[in-house]
Residue frames as a rotation matrix with the C-alpha (Angstrom) as fourth column:
MET 1
0.949 -0.042 0.314 -24.88
-0.316 -0.186 0.930 -15.31
0.020 -0.982 -0.190 20.69
ARG 2
0.628 -0.753 0.197 -21.82
0.629 0.640 0.442 -17.45
-0.459 -0.154 0.875 20.01
ASN 3
0.220 -0.531 0.818 -20.51
0.788 -0.398 -0.470 -14.92
0.576 0.748 0.330 17.51
GLN 4
0.680 0.090 0.727 -20.92
-0.226 -0.918 0.326 -12.14
0.697 -0.386 -0.604 20.06
ARG 5
0.917 -0.366 0.157 -18.96
-0.042 0.302 0.952 -14.15
-0.396 -0.880 0.261 22.62
ASN 6
0.376 -0.807 0.455 -16.18
0.910 0.413 -0.019 -14.83
-0.173 0.421 0.890 20.12
GLU 7
0.327 -0.207 0.922 -16.02
0.419 -0.843 -0.338 -11.14
0.847 0.497 -0.189 19.18
LEU 8
0.884 0.046 0.466 -15.84
-0.368 -0.546 0.752 -10.22
0.290 -0.836 -0.465 22.88
LYS 9
0.753 -0.642 0.141 -13.01
0.394 0.613 0.684 -12.71
-0.526 -0.460 0.715 23.44
ILE 10
0.221 -0.673 0.706 -11.08
0.928 -0.077 -0.364 -11.30
0.299 0.736 0.608 20.49
LYS 11
0.516 0.037 0.856 -11.56
0.011 -0.999 0.037 -7.71
0.857 -0.010 -0.516 21.70
ASN 12
0.953 -0.140 0.269 -10.45
-0.279 -0.060 0.958 -8.66
-0.118 -0.988 -0.096 25.22
ALA 13
0.558 -0.785 0.269 -7.40
0.739 0.617 0.270 -10.48
-0.378 0.048 0.924 23.85
ILE 14
0.220 -0.444 0.869 -6.42
0.683 -0.566 -0.462 -7.45
0.696 0.695 0.179 21.78
LEU 15
0.706 0.113 0.699 -6.85
-0.303 -0.844 0.442 -5.10
0.641 -0.524 -0.561 24.75
ARG 16
0.908 -0.397 0.131 -4.77
0.045 0.405 0.913 -7.38
-0.416 -0.824 0.386 27.00
ASN 17
0.379 -0.794 0.475 -2.05
0.925 0.325 -0.195 -7.58
0.000 0.513 0.858 24.37
ILE 18
0.261 -0.235 0.936 -1.89
0.300 -0.902 -0.310 -3.79
0.918 0.362 -0.165 24.12
GLN 19
0.847 0.139 0.514 -2.05
-0.403 -0.465 0.788 -3.25
0.348 -0.874 -0.338 27.90
ASN 20
0.838 -0.528 0.138 0.67
0.281 0.635 0.720 -5.83
-0.468 -0.565 0.680 28.57
ASN 21
-0.058 -0.881 0.470 2.96
0.961 0.079 0.265 -4.34
-0.270 0.467 0.842 25.93
ILE 22
0.846 0.524 -0.097 2.05
0.488 -0.835 -0.255 -0.66
-0.215 0.168 -0.962 26.04
ARG 23
0.355 -0.795 -0.492 5.68
-0.226 -0.584 0.780 0.46
-0.907 -0.166 -0.387 26.20
GLU 24
-0.545 -0.568 0.616 6.65
0.398 0.471 0.787 -1.59
-0.737 0.675 -0.031 23.13
TYR 25
0.192 0.704 0.684 3.62
0.976 -0.064 -0.208 -0.35
-0.102 0.707 -0.700 21.18
PHE 26
0.835 0.079 -0.544 4.53
0.154 -0.984 0.093 3.22
-0.528 -0.162 -0.834 22.08
ILE 27
-0.143 -0.975 -0.168 8.09
-0.140 -0.148 0.979 2.76
-0.980 0.163 -0.115 20.78
VAL 28
-0.516 0.003 0.857 6.86
0.740 0.505 0.444 1.17
-0.431 0.863 -0.262 17.55
MET 29
0.554 0.807 0.203 4.29
0.817 -0.480 -0.321 3.94
-0.162 0.343 -0.925 17.05
ILE 30
0.574 -0.430 -0.697 6.93
-0.120 -0.886 0.447 6.65
-0.810 -0.173 -0.560 17.55
ILE 31
-0.534 -0.804 0.261 9.19
0.107 0.242 0.964 4.99
-0.839 0.543 -0.043 14.96
PHE 32
-0.189 0.571 0.799 6.25
0.962 0.273 0.033 4.79
-0.199 0.774 -0.601 12.53
LEU 33
0.791 0.544 -0.279 5.34
0.512 -0.839 -0.184 8.44
-0.334 0.003 -0.943 13.07
ILE 34
0.102 -0.850 -0.517 8.96
-0.174 -0.526 0.832 9.50
-0.979 0.005 -0.202 12.56
GLY 35
-0.680 -0.331 0.654 8.97
0.493 0.454 0.742 7.63
-0.542 0.827 -0.146 9.26
LEU 36
0.241 0.868 0.434 5.65
0.962 -0.154 -0.226 9.19
-0.129 0.472 -0.872 8.25
ILE 37
0.749 0.000 -0.663 6.91
0.124 -0.982 0.141 12.71
-0.651 -0.187 -0.736 9.02
LEU 38
-0.314 -0.940 -0.132 10.13
-0.098 -0.106 0.989 12.07
-0.944 0.324 -0.059 7.12
GLY 39
-0.426 0.242 0.872 8.08
0.844 0.453 0.287 10.90
-0.325 0.858 -0.397 4.11
VAL 40
0.694 0.720 0.004 6.08
0.696 -0.668 -0.263 14.13
-0.187 0.185 -0.965 4.17
ILE 41
0.502 -0.585 -0.637 9.21
-0.159 -0.787 0.597 16.25
-0.850 -0.198 -0.488 4.58
PHE 42
-0.452 -0.746 0.489 11.02
0.311 0.381 0.870 14.38
-0.836 0.545 0.060 1.81
ILE 43
-0.144 0.449 0.882 8.35
0.988 0.117 0.102 14.91
-0.058 0.886 -0.461 -0.83
ASN 44
0.837 0.511 -0.197 7.70
0.513 -0.857 -0.044 18.52
-0.192 -0.065 -0.979 0.19
ASN 45
0.483 -0.737 -0.472 11.39
-0.318 -0.650 0.690 19.36
-0.816 -0.183 -0.548 -0.10
THR 46
-0.008 -0.457 0.889 12.09
0.739 0.597 0.314 17.56
-0.674 0.660 0.333 -3.35
ASN 47
-0.807 -0.375 -0.456 13.00
0.023 -0.792 0.610 19.69
-0.590 0.482 0.648 -6.35
GLN 48
-0.097 0.847 -0.522 10.40
-0.660 -0.448 -0.604 21.07
-0.745 0.286 0.603 -8.72
GLU 49
-0.399 -0.116 -0.910 11.32
-0.866 0.374 0.332 18.69
0.302 0.920 -0.249 -11.53
ASN 50
-0.971 0.032 -0.238 10.58
0.101 0.954 -0.283 15.64
0.218 -0.299 -0.929 -9.36
LYS 51
-0.555 0.820 -0.141 7.32
-0.023 -0.184 -0.983 17.19
-0.832 -0.542 0.121 -8.19
GLU 52
-0.092 0.501 -0.861 6.28
-0.930 -0.352 -0.105 17.70
-0.356 0.791 0.498 -11.80
GLU 53
-0.693 -0.211 -0.689 7.10
-0.498 0.831 0.246 14.08
0.521 0.514 -0.681 -12.60
ILE 54
-0.924 0.378 -0.057 5.03
0.286 0.586 -0.758 12.89
-0.253 -0.717 -0.649 -9.65
THR 55
-0.303 0.839 -0.453 2.14
-0.395 -0.543 -0.741 15.16
-0.867 -0.045 0.496 -10.63
SER 56
-0.249 0.142 -0.958 2.29
-0.966 0.040 0.257 13.89
0.075 0.989 0.127 -14.21
TYR 57
-0.899 -0.158 -0.409 2.40
-0.162 0.987 -0.026 10.23
0.408 0.043 -0.912 -13.14
ILE 58
-0.758 0.646 -0.083 -0.52
0.334 0.276 -0.901 10.45
-0.560 -0.711 -0.425 -10.71
GLY 59
-0.228 0.675 -0.702 -2.51
-0.622 -0.655 -0.428 12.67
-0.749 0.339 0.569 -13.09
ASN 60
-0.447 -0.006 -0.895 -2.06
-0.832 0.371 0.413 10.20
0.330 0.928 -0.171 -15.94
PHE 61
-0.978 0.072 -0.197 -2.97
0.139 0.927 -0.349 7.31
0.157 -0.368 -0.916 -13.64
VAL 62
-0.511 0.834 -0.209 -6.22
0.089 -0.191 -0.978 8.97
-0.855 -0.518 0.024 -12.56
GLN 63
-0.147 0.422 -0.895 -7.04
-0.885 -0.460 -0.072 9.93
-0.442 0.781 0.441 -16.14
GLY 64
-0.759 -0.201 -0.619 -6.43
-0.502 0.786 0.360 6.35
0.414 0.584 -0.698 -17.24
ILE 65
-0.875 0.485 -0.002 -8.87
0.337 0.604 -0.722 5.11
-0.349 -0.633 -0.691 -14.61
LYS 66
-0.253 0.816 -0.519 -11.50
-0.306 -0.577 -0.757 7.52
-0.918 -0.033 0.396 -15.89
THR 67
-0.083 0.166 -0.983 -11.18
-0.983 -0.179 0.052 6.38
-0.167 0.970 0.178 -19.51
ASP 68
0.385 0.218 -0.897 -10.23
-0.653 0.751 -0.098 2.80
0.653 0.623 0.431 -20.34
TYR 69
-0.640 -0.698 0.323 -8.93
-0.706 0.367 -0.605 1.33
0.304 -0.615 -0.728 -17.09
THR 70
0.528 0.754 -0.391 -10.24
-0.467 0.642 0.608 -2.09
0.709 -0.139 0.691 -16.09
VAL 71
0.067 -0.465 0.883 -9.42
-0.989 0.089 0.122 -3.76
-0.135 -0.881 -0.454 -12.79
ASP 72
0.076 -0.134 -0.988 -7.89
-0.289 0.946 -0.150 -7.23
0.954 0.297 0.033 -12.97
ASN 73
0.578 0.272 0.769 -8.96
-0.777 -0.103 0.621 -8.29
0.248 -0.957 0.152 -9.48
GLY 74
0.978 -0.200 -0.057 -7.25
0.208 0.957 0.204 -11.67
0.014 -0.212 0.977 -9.65
LYS 75
0.248 -0.938 0.243 -3.89
0.587 -0.054 -0.808 -10.22
0.771 0.342 0.537 -10.68
LEU 76
0.019 -0.176 0.984 -4.15
-0.500 -0.854 -0.143 -7.49
0.866 -0.490 -0.104 -8.07
LEU 77
0.848 0.349 0.397 -5.04
-0.519 0.401 0.755 -10.05
0.105 -0.847 0.521 -5.40
ASN 78
0.785 -0.596 -0.168 -2.07
0.568 0.801 -0.190 -12.26
0.248 0.054 0.967 -6.25
LYS 79
-0.017 -0.815 0.580 0.31
0.291 -0.558 -0.777 -9.29
0.956 0.156 0.247 -6.17
SER 80
0.224 0.194 0.955 -1.06
-0.734 -0.611 0.296 -8.08
0.641 -0.767 0.006 -2.84
ILE 81
0.986 0.154 0.058 -0.86
-0.157 0.773 0.615 -11.56
0.050 -0.615 0.787 -1.30
ILE 82
0.463 -0.883 -0.073 2.76
0.699 0.414 -0.583 -11.95
0.545 0.219 0.809 -2.39
ASN 83
-0.139 -0.507 0.850 3.68
-0.117 -0.844 -0.523 -8.54
0.983 -0.172 0.058 -0.96
ASN 84
0.443 0.396 0.804 1.97
-0.813 -0.200 0.547 -9.28
0.377 -0.896 0.233 2.35
LEU 85
0.956 -0.186 -0.226 3.54
0.235 0.949 0.212 -12.74
0.175 -0.256 0.951 2.55
ILE 86
0.091 -0.977 0.195 6.97
0.551 -0.114 -0.827 -11.20
0.830 0.183 0.528 2.07
LEU 87
-0.045 -0.030 0.999 6.17
-0.546 -0.836 -0.050 -8.61
0.836 -0.548 0.021 4.74
ALA 88
0.791 0.453 0.412 4.96
-0.587 0.369 0.721 -11.19
0.174 -0.812 0.558 7.27
ILE 89
0.811 -0.532 -0.246 7.83
0.511 0.847 -0.148 -13.61
0.286 -0.006 0.958 6.64
THR 90
-0.040 -0.859 0.511 10.42
0.269 -0.501 -0.822 -10.83
0.962 0.105 0.251 6.86
LEU 91
0.095 0.151 0.984 9.02
-0.790 -0.590 0.167 -9.59
0.606 -0.793 0.063 10.17
TRP 92
0.959 0.276 0.070 8.79
-0.267 0.782 0.564 -13.17
0.100 -0.559 0.823 11.49
ILE 93
0.536 -0.826 -0.174 12.37
0.658 0.538 -0.527 -14.03
0.529 0.168 0.832 10.56
SER 94
-0.181 -0.613 0.769 13.69
-0.047 -0.775 -0.630 -10.70
0.982 -0.150 0.112 11.85
GLY 95
0.377 0.425 0.823 11.81
-0.812 -0.276 0.515 -11.17
0.446 -0.862 0.241 15.11
CYS 96
0.986 0.020 -0.165 13.24
0.037 0.940 0.339 -14.67
0.161 -0.340 0.926 15.55
THR 97
0.235 -0.970 -0.054 16.83
0.835 0.230 -0.500 -13.49
0.498 0.073 0.864 15.47
VAL 98
0.320 -0.194 -0.927 18.61
0.742 -0.557 0.372 -11.16
-0.589 -0.808 -0.034 17.86
ILE 99
-0.687 -0.692 -0.225 20.41
0.371 -0.599 0.709 -9.38
-0.625 0.404 0.668 15.05
GLY 100
-0.557 0.518 0.649 17.13
0.763 0.010 0.646 -8.95
0.328 0.855 -0.401 13.18
MET 101
0.094 0.666 -0.740 15.60
0.873 -0.412 -0.260 -6.35
-0.478 -0.622 -0.620 15.50
PRO 102
-0.551 -0.297 -0.780 17.04
-0.028 -0.928 0.373 -3.37
-0.834 0.227 0.503 13.57
PHE 103
-0.967 0.236 0.092 15.25
0.129 0.145 0.981 -4.73
0.218 0.961 -0.171 10.49
VAL 104
-0.200 0.934 -0.297 11.97
0.977 0.214 0.016 -4.83
0.078 -0.287 -0.955 12.43
TYR 105
0.045 0.153 -0.987 12.34
0.456 -0.883 -0.116 -1.18
-0.889 -0.445 -0.110 13.39
GLY 106
-0.822 -0.444 -0.357 13.45
-0.114 -0.486 0.867 -0.37
-0.558 0.753 0.349 9.85
ILE 107
-0.740 0.614 0.273 10.37
0.595 0.410 0.691 -1.98
0.312 0.674 -0.670 8.32
VAL 108
0.137 0.801 -0.582 8.08
0.941 -0.290 -0.177 -0.06
-0.310 -0.523 -0.794 10.67
GLY 109
-0.154 -0.290 -0.944 9.83
0.130 -0.953 0.272 3.22
-0.979 -0.081 0.185 9.87
PHE 110
-0.968 -0.251 0.014 9.80
0.032 -0.066 0.997 2.52
-0.250 0.966 0.072 6.13
ARG 111
-0.390 0.897 0.206 6.06
0.896 0.318 0.310 1.80
0.213 0.306 -0.928 6.13
GLY 112
0.294 0.435 -0.851 5.50
0.647 -0.746 -0.158 5.11
-0.704 -0.504 -0.500 7.86
PHE 113
-0.537 -0.593 -0.600 7.75
-0.093 -0.666 0.740 6.84
-0.838 0.453 0.303 5.31
ALA 114
-0.914 0.197 0.355 5.88
0.404 0.337 0.851 5.22
0.048 0.921 -0.387 2.42
LEU 115
0.036 0.991 -0.130 2.51
0.998 -0.043 -0.048 6.31
-0.053 -0.128 -0.990 3.81
GLY 116
0.203 -0.031 -0.979 3.69
0.313 -0.945 0.094 9.89
-0.928 -0.325 -0.182 4.36
TYR 117
-0.802 -0.566 -0.190 5.21
-0.045 -0.260 0.965 9.95
-0.596 0.782 0.183 0.88
THR 118
-0.673 0.600 0.433 2.01
0.727 0.428 0.537 8.63
0.137 0.676 -0.724 -0.70
ILE 119
0.291 0.829 -0.477 -0.26
0.882 -0.426 -0.201 11.10
-0.369 -0.363 -0.856 1.07
SER 120
0.030 -0.363 -0.931 1.95
0.047 -0.930 0.364 14.10
-0.998 -0.054 -0.011 0.29
SER 121
-0.909 -0.388 0.151 2.46
0.133 0.074 0.988 13.05
-0.394 0.919 -0.016 -3.35
SER 122
-0.353 0.865 0.358 -1.28
0.931 0.284 0.232 12.70
0.099 0.415 -0.905 -3.88
ILE 123
0.459 0.521 -0.719 -2.01
0.650 -0.749 -0.128 16.10
-0.606 -0.409 -0.683 -2.36
ILE 124
-0.339 -0.677 -0.654 0.75
-0.082 -0.671 0.737 17.78
-0.937 0.303 0.172 -4.38
ALA 125
-0.950 -0.101 0.294 -0.47
0.255 0.286 0.924 16.18
-0.178 0.953 -0.246 -7.60
LEU 126
-0.427 0.881 0.204 -4.24
0.736 0.208 0.645 16.52
0.525 0.426 -0.737 -7.15
GLY 127
-0.314 0.320 0.894 -4.72
-0.429 -0.888 0.167 19.25
0.847 -0.331 0.416 -4.58
THR 128
-0.821 -0.096 0.563 -5.80
-0.571 0.167 -0.804 18.85
-0.017 -0.981 -0.191 -0.98
GLY 129
0.037 0.955 0.296 -9.41
-0.838 0.191 -0.512 17.79
-0.545 -0.229 0.806 -1.51
ASN 130
0.701 0.227 -0.675 -8.89
-0.648 0.597 -0.472 15.48
0.296 0.769 0.566 -4.49
GLY 131
-0.312 -0.906 -0.287 -5.66
-0.573 0.420 -0.704 14.15
0.758 -0.055 -0.650 -3.01
ILE 132
-0.646 0.147 0.749 -7.44
-0.694 0.296 -0.657 13.11
-0.318 -0.944 -0.089 0.18
ILE 133
0.499 0.866 -0.030 -10.21
-0.765 0.424 -0.485 11.45
-0.407 0.265 0.874 -1.83
PHE 134
0.409 -0.432 -0.804 -7.59
-0.617 0.518 -0.593 9.57
0.672 0.738 -0.054 -3.86
VAL 135
-0.668 -0.732 0.135 -5.73
-0.563 0.377 -0.736 8.38
0.488 -0.567 -0.664 -0.75
LEU 136
-0.376 0.591 0.714 -8.87
-0.763 0.239 -0.600 7.40
-0.525 -0.771 0.361 1.17
SER 137
0.646 0.724 -0.241 -10.31
-0.720 0.473 -0.508 5.42
-0.254 0.502 0.827 -1.73
SER 138
0.450 -0.525 -0.723 -7.08
-0.543 0.481 -0.688 3.69
0.709 0.702 -0.069 -2.75
ILE 139
-0.382 -0.780 -0.495 -5.31
-0.027 0.544 -0.838 2.71
0.924 -0.307 -0.229 0.48
LEU 140
-0.291 0.220 0.931 -7.41
-0.875 -0.454 -0.167 3.54
0.386 -0.864 0.325 3.55
LEU 141
0.669 0.739 0.087 -9.34
-0.705 0.593 0.389 0.29
0.236 -0.321 0.917 3.99
GLN 142
0.679 -0.463 -0.570 -6.39
0.326 0.885 -0.331 -2.09
0.658 0.038 0.752 3.75
THR 143
-0.321 -0.840 0.436 -4.12
-0.062 -0.441 -0.895 0.29
0.945 -0.315 0.090 5.66
ILE 144
0.228 0.507 0.831 -6.50
-0.887 -0.245 0.392 0.19
0.403 -0.826 0.394 8.64
ILE 145
0.994 0.105 0.017 -5.62
-0.105 0.934 0.342 -3.51
0.020 -0.342 0.940 8.89
ILE 146
0.552 -0.828 -0.097 -2.01
0.436 0.386 -0.813 -3.54
0.711 0.407 0.574 7.69
ILE 147
-0.053 -0.633 0.773 -0.59
-0.403 -0.694 -0.596 -0.88
0.914 -0.343 -0.218 10.04
PRO 148
0.432 0.226 0.873 -1.92
-0.902 0.107 0.419 -2.43
0.002 -0.968 0.250 13.28
VAL 149
0.995 -0.092 -0.021 -0.74
0.091 0.993 -0.077 -5.84
0.028 0.075 0.997 12.08
ILE 150
0.290 -0.943 0.162 2.76
0.230 -0.095 -0.968 -4.48
0.929 0.318 0.190 11.44
PHE 151
0.020 -0.215 0.976 2.74
-0.824 -0.557 -0.106 -2.93
0.567 -0.802 -0.188 14.92
ALA 152
0.753 0.382 0.535 1.62
-0.635 0.633 0.443 -6.23
-0.169 -0.674 0.719 16.46
LEU 153
0.867 -0.480 -0.136 4.25
0.360 0.791 -0.495 -8.28
0.346 0.380 0.858 14.59
ALA 154
0.063 -0.871 0.487 6.96
-0.115 -0.491 -0.863 -5.82
0.991 -0.002 -0.131 15.55
VAL 155
0.160 0.070 0.985 5.94
-0.954 -0.244 0.173 -5.93
0.252 -0.967 0.028 19.22
SER 156
0.971 0.198 0.133 5.85
-0.223 0.954 0.203 -9.73
-0.087 -0.227 0.970 19.11
GLY 157
0.530 -0.846 -0.063 9.41
0.392 0.310 -0.866 -9.71
0.752 0.434 0.496 17.79
ILE 158
-0.086 -0.530 0.844 10.48
-0.557 -0.676 -0.482 -7.29
0.826 -0.512 -0.237 20.51
LYS 159
0.581 0.394 0.712 8.91
-0.813 0.317 0.488 -9.53
-0.033 -0.863 0.505 23.18
LEU 160
0.956 -0.256 -0.144 10.74
0.219 0.948 -0.230 -12.53
0.195 0.188 0.963 21.78
TYR 161
0.180 -0.939 0.294 14.04
0.120 -0.276 -0.954 -10.64
0.976 0.207 0.063 21.78
LYS 162
-0.017 -0.145 0.989 13.59
-0.851 -0.518 -0.091 -9.54
0.526 -0.843 -0.115 25.39
SER 163
0.837 0.400 0.373 12.58
-0.538 0.728 0.425 -13.02
-0.101 -0.556 0.825 26.49
ILE 164
0.761 -0.616 -0.204 15.65
0.405 0.697 -0.592 -14.58
0.507 0.367 0.780 24.88
MET 165
-0.071 -0.808 0.585 17.90
-0.174 -0.567 -0.805 -11.97
0.982 -0.159 -0.101 26.46
LYS 166
0.169 0.232 0.958 16.33
-0.950 -0.220 0.221 -12.63
0.262 -0.947 0.183 29.84
ASP 167
0.307 -0.004 0.952 16.36
-0.469 0.869 0.155 -16.42
-0.828 -0.494 0.265 29.69
ARG 168
-0.005 -0.432 -0.902 18.68
-1.000 0.012 0.000 -18.07
0.011 0.902 -0.432 27.17
ARG 169
-0.444 -0.076 0.893 17.77
-0.295 0.953 -0.066 -21.63
-0.846 -0.293 -0.445 28.03
LYS 170
-0.988 -0.025 -0.151 17.05
-0.152 0.312 0.938 -23.71
0.024 0.950 -0.313 24.97
GLU 171
-0.537 0.842 -0.062 13.60
0.841 0.528 -0.120 -24.71
-0.069 -0.116 -0.991 26.26
ASN 172
0.006 0.522 -0.853 12.55
0.387 -0.788 -0.479 -21.11
-0.922 -0.327 -0.207 26.78
ILE 173
-0.648 -0.319 -0.692 13.80
-0.458 -0.563 0.688 -20.07
-0.609 0.763 0.219 23.35
LYS 174
-0.946 0.311 0.088 11.76
0.283 0.665 0.691 -22.86
0.157 0.679 -0.717 21.70
VAL 175
-0.212 0.919 -0.333 8.59
0.910 0.061 -0.409 -21.88
-0.355 -0.390 -0.850 23.56
GLU 176
-0.038 0.161 -0.986 8.95
0.072 -0.984 -0.164 -18.18
-0.997 -0.077 0.026 22.75
ILE 177
-0.864 -0.288 -0.413 9.70
-0.387 -0.147 0.910 -18.82
-0.323 0.946 0.015 19.08
PHE 178
-0.735 0.665 0.132 6.62
0.669 0.679 0.302 -21.05
0.112 0.310 -0.944 18.90
ARG 179
0.032 0.761 -0.647 4.49
0.711 -0.472 -0.521 -18.29
-0.703 -0.444 -0.556 20.42
HIS 180
-0.319 -0.243 -0.916 5.92
-0.331 -0.877 0.348 -15.74
-0.888 0.414 0.199 18.02
THR 181
-0.995 -0.082 -0.052 5.31
-0.081 0.398 0.914 -18.08
-0.055 0.914 -0.403 15.09
ALA 182
-0.442 0.897 -0.002 1.70
0.892 0.439 -0.107 -18.82
-0.095 -0.049 -0.994 16.10
PHE 183
0.122 0.452 -0.883 1.00
0.373 -0.846 -0.381 -15.12
-0.920 -0.283 -0.272 16.59
SER 184
-0.626 -0.434 -0.648 2.62
-0.420 -0.513 0.749 -14.30
-0.657 0.741 0.138 13.23
GLY 185
-0.907 0.338 0.252 0.39
0.420 0.670 0.612 -16.90
0.038 0.661 -0.749 11.58
ALA 186
0.004 0.947 -0.320 -2.71
0.894 -0.147 -0.423 -15.24
-0.447 -0.285 -0.848 13.01
MET 187
0.039 -0.065 -0.997 -1.49
-0.085 -0.994 0.062 -11.84
-0.996 0.082 -0.045 11.81
LEU 188
-0.926 -0.375 -0.031 -0.81
-0.088 0.134 0.987 -13.29
-0.366 0.917 -0.157 8.36
ILE 189
-0.403 0.866 0.295 -4.49
0.908 0.418 0.014 -14.19
-0.111 0.274 -0.955 8.12
MET 190
0.365 0.512 -0.778 -5.32
0.459 -0.826 -0.328 -10.54
-0.810 -0.238 -0.536 8.78
LEU 191
-0.423 -0.605 -0.675 -2.89
-0.350 -0.578 0.737 -9.49
-0.836 0.548 0.033 6.05
LEU 192
-0.915 0.143 0.376 -4.55
0.387 0.567 0.727 -11.88
-0.110 0.811 -0.574 3.60
ILE 193
0.108 0.982 -0.155 -7.91
0.908 -0.161 -0.388 -10.33
-0.406 -0.098 -0.909 4.48
SER 194
0.182 -0.113 -0.977 -6.43
-0.058 -0.993 0.104 -6.92
-0.981 0.038 -0.188 3.70
SER 195
-0.865 -0.501 -0.007 -5.30
-0.071 0.110 0.991 -8.29
-0.496 0.858 -0.131 0.33
GLY 196
-0.473 0.781 0.408 -8.88
0.879 0.445 0.170 -9.26
-0.049 0.439 -0.897 -0.48
ILE 197
0.408 0.602 -0.687 -10.09
0.586 -0.749 -0.308 -5.82
-0.700 -0.276 -0.658 0.54
GLU 198
-0.270 -0.619 -0.737 -7.45
-0.238 -0.699 0.674 -4.15
-0.933 0.358 0.042 -1.62
ALA 199
-0.953 -0.213 0.217 -8.24
0.120 0.392 0.912 -6.28
-0.279 0.895 -0.348 -4.66
TYR 200
-0.552 0.804 0.222 -12.03
0.764 0.381 0.520 -6.34
0.333 0.457 -0.825 -4.56
ILE 201
0.452 0.739 -0.499 -13.14
0.865 -0.500 0.042 -3.28
-0.218 -0.451 -0.865 -2.58
SER 202
0.120 -0.476 -0.871 -10.47
0.207 -0.846 0.491 -0.55
-0.971 -0.239 -0.003 -2.68
SER 203
-0.829 -0.482 0.282 -9.76
0.344 -0.043 0.938 -1.02
-0.440 0.875 0.202 -6.39
ASN 204
-0.268 0.820 0.507 -13.44
0.887 0.004 0.462 -0.60
0.376 0.573 -0.728 -7.30
LEU 205
0.542 0.416 -0.730 -13.84
0.726 -0.669 0.157 2.25
-0.423 -0.615 -0.665 -4.82
LEU 206
-0.365 -0.772 -0.520 -10.88
0.238 -0.618 0.750 4.00
-0.900 0.150 0.409 -6.46
THR 207
-0.778 0.122 0.616 -12.52
0.625 0.053 0.779 3.63
0.063 0.991 -0.117 -9.86
ILE 208
0.274 0.961 0.039 -15.71
0.926 -0.275 0.259 5.22
0.259 -0.035 -0.965 -8.57
CYS 209
0.548 -0.062 -0.834 -13.98
0.523 -0.753 0.399 8.05
-0.653 -0.655 -0.380 -6.68
SER 210
-0.563 -0.817 0.124 -11.64
0.588 -0.291 0.755 8.86
-0.581 0.498 0.644 -9.59
ASN 211
-0.280 0.547 0.789 -14.64
0.835 -0.267 0.481 10.21
0.474 0.793 -0.382 -11.47
MET 212
0.768 0.531 -0.357 -15.07
0.640 -0.630 0.440 12.74
0.009 -0.566 -0.824 -8.67
ILE 213
0.077 -0.854 -0.515 -11.53
0.560 -0.390 0.731 14.04
-0.825 -0.345 0.448 -9.04
């Protein structure tokens, strides 16, 4: 019963956050989608030589998984944690400074670009069906967490920026930075969870699904 109440509180808090910042979330989502589309366009319009290199790289990677590839979960976890720490800290710092807002938008757009690039590269290298299997097994589970967290951190930074622009009193700035920091800490926990999923679930799922490709 207590767990159900806590889950309900979390869901309500998430819904309130989205409802209260719907305009900011819409802007962030548009920037992400633009980046994703640009990633797809970029890889589809690259020259044939680069496409062949990508196909060869992904093909060799999949073949390696099928033969003698072993997952070092600890190493993968450490790498993922470091990457997510860098992401969270960068978004936190950028959100805390007025001049950092372009970096926040840039990070959102770049993540969209990277996702579009990855999806298109996989499909080009492995075909539509196998490419989708490869993408779903390798990045879907952690991406379901990472993308919403990036959106939330970006919106938190935007809120902080607007609040500072509206009220530049030192007391208000301290309060808003504290809120942004506390929220960023909560989102960091979600990113660390995604690291665990990437290291111990997605990696093994990729190994299993690679035999279907």
